[in-house]
N, C-alpha and C positions, 0 to 999 in steps of 0.2 A: 309507675312512671319515673320516679327518681332513679331507680335501678337502671332503667332503659337509658336515661340521660347520661347517667354516670359511666355505664358500660360503653356507650357510643363515644364519649369524651375520652376515656381511657384508650380504647381502640384506636381513635384518632391520633392520640399522643403517640402510642406505640407505632403506628404507621408512619408517621411523620419522623419519629426517632430512628426507625428502622431504615428509612431512606437516607437519613443523614449518616448512618453507621455503614452503609453499603460501601465496600472498597471501591475506591476511585481507580480507574486505569492508570497503571504505572507505566510511563515511557522513559523518563529519564533514566539512563544507564541500562536500558534493556538491550541496546546494540553496543557492539563493539566500537572502540573508538577508530579503528582502522581495520581494513581488509588487505591481505597480501594476495597479489595475483603474480605469481612467479616472483620477478624482481621488481615489480611495480607495486606501490603502496597507494591505497585509496583511503582518504580520510573522511570520517563522518562530517558531513556538511550540515544536517539538520535532521530532526526526527519529530514525529508527531502522530497523533491517533486520527484514523478516519472514522468519523462519527456519523450515524444516521439517526436522526431523532435524538434520543437520550443515550443510545447504544454505541459502544465502541466496537466497530466491525474488525478492524485490524489497526496495528501500529506500523508505521512505515519509517524508513531512513533513507536518505540519499548519500552515497559515497562518491567523492570526486578526487582527482589527483591533486588539486588544491582548492581552497575554499572559493566558493562563487555565489553570487546572488543574482546574476543575470539570467533569468530563466530561458529566455530565447537562445542566448548563446550556449547554455547547457544542453538544450534539446538538439540544436544544430551540430554540436561538436562531435568530431569523429575521433574521441579520445576514450580511454578506458574509463568507465564509471559503473556504478551499481545501485539498484534499488533493492532494499530488503523489507520483507513484509512478514508480520507474525499475526496469524488469525486469532482474534480474541473472543469471537462470538460463536456459540454453538448453532446459531441461526445462519451462519455463513456456509451454506451448502454448496456442493459443486455446481449445481444448476444456477444458484443465485450469484456466485462469484464469476461463473462464465458470462452470464447475462450482464453483470456490471462491467466486466472487462471489455465484452463486445461494445457496449454502449459507450464506455470511455474512449475506446479506440476510434469509433465512429465520430464522436464529438471532437476529439483532438485532431482528427484528420478532416474535418470540416464537412463530414458526411461522405467523403470519397474514399472508400477503403478497397476499391476494386483491385488496385495494383499489388496490395498486400494481403488479399483474401487467403491465399494458401498459407502464408506465414501466420495469420490469425488463427487459422484452423489448428495448425500445428501447436501453437501457443495454448489455445483453449483445451486441446486434448490432455494436457497435463493435469487439468482440473477435474477431467472425467474420472480420474483415478480415485476420486473421492477427496474431500476436504473436511478436517476436523479441527476443533478449537486446539490451538498451539501449534499447528503446522506452521512451518516457516518456509518462505520462499526467498530466493535471491534472483534478480534479473541482472546478470553481469554482462556488460557489454565491452568488447575489445575490437578494434578495427580488424585485427586478423582473423578472428572467428565468429564475429557477430554477437548475437545475444545468447548467452548459455543460460538456461532456466534450471535452477535448483529447487528441489523440494526436499526439505529436512536434510539438507547438506549432500544430496546426491543429484547428479546431473540427470534431467529428464529428457531435455532436447536442446538442440542448437538451431538458432534461426538467423540465417545470414541477411545482411542488408541493413544499411543505416537508416533507410525509410521506415523499417518497422521499429527499430530502436526509437527513432524520433516520434512515432505515433504512440508507442507505449509510454515513454517518459512524458509525452504530452498530457497524458491522463492526469498527472499530478502538477505539471508545470506550464501548461499552455495558457493561452490568454482566457480560455474557458475550462478551467480545471474543475475536477471533481469536488474540490474544496478550497476555497480562497485561504481559509485559515491554515489548512494543512500546507498548501503551497508556501505561505510565508514561513512556516515552520521549517519546511525542508530547505529553504533557502537561507535559513539561519537569521531570519528578521524577527 
């Protein structure tokens, strides 16, 4: 009986210690302080992790031509900007990421995605190629070319239309974002 209690107590102590020793998601410094788009410079506005329960699904960052904290103005703006994302979980599969983006786009569009459905399909096709831990994505918007979607620094597709960019950026910055904590971090608050 004493051996059972001791073993249970030791195992519990190791389990708790193990949780405390697990590496925390590192986000500070993960992203470059600026992105160059031809002769245009985008500056890191904010960054943070997207967590689901206790798991960091991805780290993300917002880049703007100048620092900003007005989410509605950023969403509406027809200026160069970018969102960068690094997958941090092996549980972030192509189907889960696609489903989460579709839900986020519907949510940020108030449930009305009919006008951008073709753009959504082209966007989600990028994730059908497969998603693995440490994949990086950039969603770079310019008024001239629309949204360029990069996977691991290679262009995968280009999607025209300010309306699609607004819906996509709304996932993180709208009044009903995927995470209010992440929204605040992206806005540098």
